[in-house]
C-alpha positions in Angstrom: 115.7 87.4 91.9 115.6 89.8 94.8 116.3 88.6 98.4 113.6 88.8 100.9 115.3 91.7 102.7 115.6 93.7 99.5 112.0 92.9 98.7 110.9 94.0 102.2 112.9 97.2 102.0 111.4 98.0 98.6 107.9 97.3 99.9 108.4 99.5 102.9 109.7 102.3 100.6 106.7 101.9 98.3 104.3 102.0 101.2 105.9 105.2 102.5 105.8 106.8 99.1 102.2 105.8 98.8 101.3 107.5 102.1 103.2 110.6 101.1 101.4 110.8 97.8 98.0 110.4 99.5 98.8 113.2 101.8 99.9 115.4 98.9 96.8 114.5 97.0 94.5 115.4 99.9 96.3 118.7 100.5 96.4 119.6 96.9 92.8 118.7 96.3 91.6 120.9 99.3 93.9 123.7 98.3 92.8 123.7 94.6 89.1 123.6 95.5 89.5 126.5 98.0 91.5 128.6 95.5 89.1 127.9 92.7 86.1 128.8 94.9 87.7 132.0 96.1 88.8 133.1 92.7 85.5 132.2 91.1 83.6 134.3 93.7 85.9 137.2 93.3 86.0 137.2 89.5 82.2 136.7 89.2 81.7 139.8 91.4 84.0 141.7 89.0 82.3 140.2 85.9 79.0 141.5 87.0 80.4 145.1 86.9 82.0 144.7 83.5 80.4 144.8 80.1 81.3 143.6 76.6 84.7 142.3 75.7 86.2 143.0 79.1 83.8 140.6 80.7 84.4 138.0 78.1 88.2 138.2 78.5 87.9 137.8 82.3 85.6 134.9 81.9 88.0 133.2 79.5 90.9 133.8 82.0 88.8 132.3 84.7 88.0 129.2 82.6 91.7 128.8 81.7 92.8 129.1 85.3 90.2 126.6 86.5 91.2 124.2 83.7 94.9 124.3 84.5 94.2 123.7 88.2 91.9 120.8 87.3 94.7 119.4 85.0 97.1 119.4 88.0 94.5 117.7 90.2 93.9 115.1 87.5 97.7 114.4 87.1 98.0 113.9 90.9 95.1 111.5 90.9 96.6 109.5 88.0 99.9 109.2 89.8 98.2 108.1 92.9 96.2 105.5 91.0 99.4 104.3 89.3 101.0 103.9 92.8 97.9 102.0 94.0 98.2 99.7 91.0 101.8 99.1 91.8 101.0 98.3 95.4 98.3 95.9 94.3 100.7 94.1 92.0 103.3 94.0 94.8 100.6 92.5 97.1 99.9 89.8 94.5 103.6 89.0 94.3 103.8 88.8 98.1 100.8 86.5 98.2 102.3 84.3 95.5 105.6 84.1 97.4 104.0 83.4 100.7 102.0 80.5 99.0 105.3 79.2 97.6 107.0 79.3 100.9 104.1 77.7 102.7 104.3 74.9 100.1 108.0 74.6 100.6 107.4 74.4 104.4 104.9 71.6 103.9 107.3 69.7 101.7 110.2 70.1 104.2 108.0 69.0 107.1 106.9 65.9 105.1 110.5 65.1 104.2 111.4 65.3 107.9 108.6 62.9 108.7 109.5 60.4 106.0 113.2 60.3 106.2 113.5 60.8 110.0 116.0 63.6 109.4 116.4 66.9 111.3 114.7 69.6 109.3 114.2 72.0 112.3 116.6 74.6 111.0 115.0 74.6 107.5 111.5 74.8 109.0 112.6 77.7 111.2 114.1 79.6 108.3 111.1 79.1 106.1 108.7 80.2 108.8 110.8 83.3 109.4 110.7 84.1 105.7 106.9 83.6 105.7 106.5 85.9 108.8 108.6 88.6 107.1 106.6 88.3 103.9 103.4 88.6 105.9 104.6 91.7 107.7 105.5 93.2 104.3 102.1 92.2 103.0 100.3 93.9 105.9 102.2 97.1 105.2 101.1 97.1 101.6 97.5 96.2 102.6 97.6 99.1 105.1 98.7 101.5 102.4 96.0 100.3 100.1 93.3 100.6 102.9 94.5 104.1 103.6 94.2 104.9 99.9 90.7 103.4 99.8 89.7 105.5 102.8 90.8 108.7 101.1 89.4 107.9 97.7 86.2 106.3 98.9 86.8 103.4 96.5 86.8 99.8 97.8 90.0 97.8 97.5 90.2 94.2 96.4 92.5 92.1 98.6 
């Protein structure tokens, strides 16, 4: 099992990668659409002046180019969705771990009350772990919200 520090570092790295992918997706999407529109306009102007097989060849080339660009865009979206799914899974894991630590905190507090022993250090340590997990959770939630803003799709938290 990973330590909290390792888990937090990994979560931070995933959130950073997620943001980078979102930026790349936005940039790529805009770039592709602009290129496609420019090329479509240019080629359509030329197609209007051509006749017969030449026009058909140019049209096929345009369709192939557009298709390839759309494939690249689709792949980028798939990768982004996979990253989003990974972040959602990480969020669930964090939520589960936070719930476990809260349960442990309650049990330690109860033991302290019943046995009249000093559990202050244990309680402090557990609360620190919970705080770190909540910080990691907020980073993941932030990345998911950023993704939802870009995609226009709601997120489930």
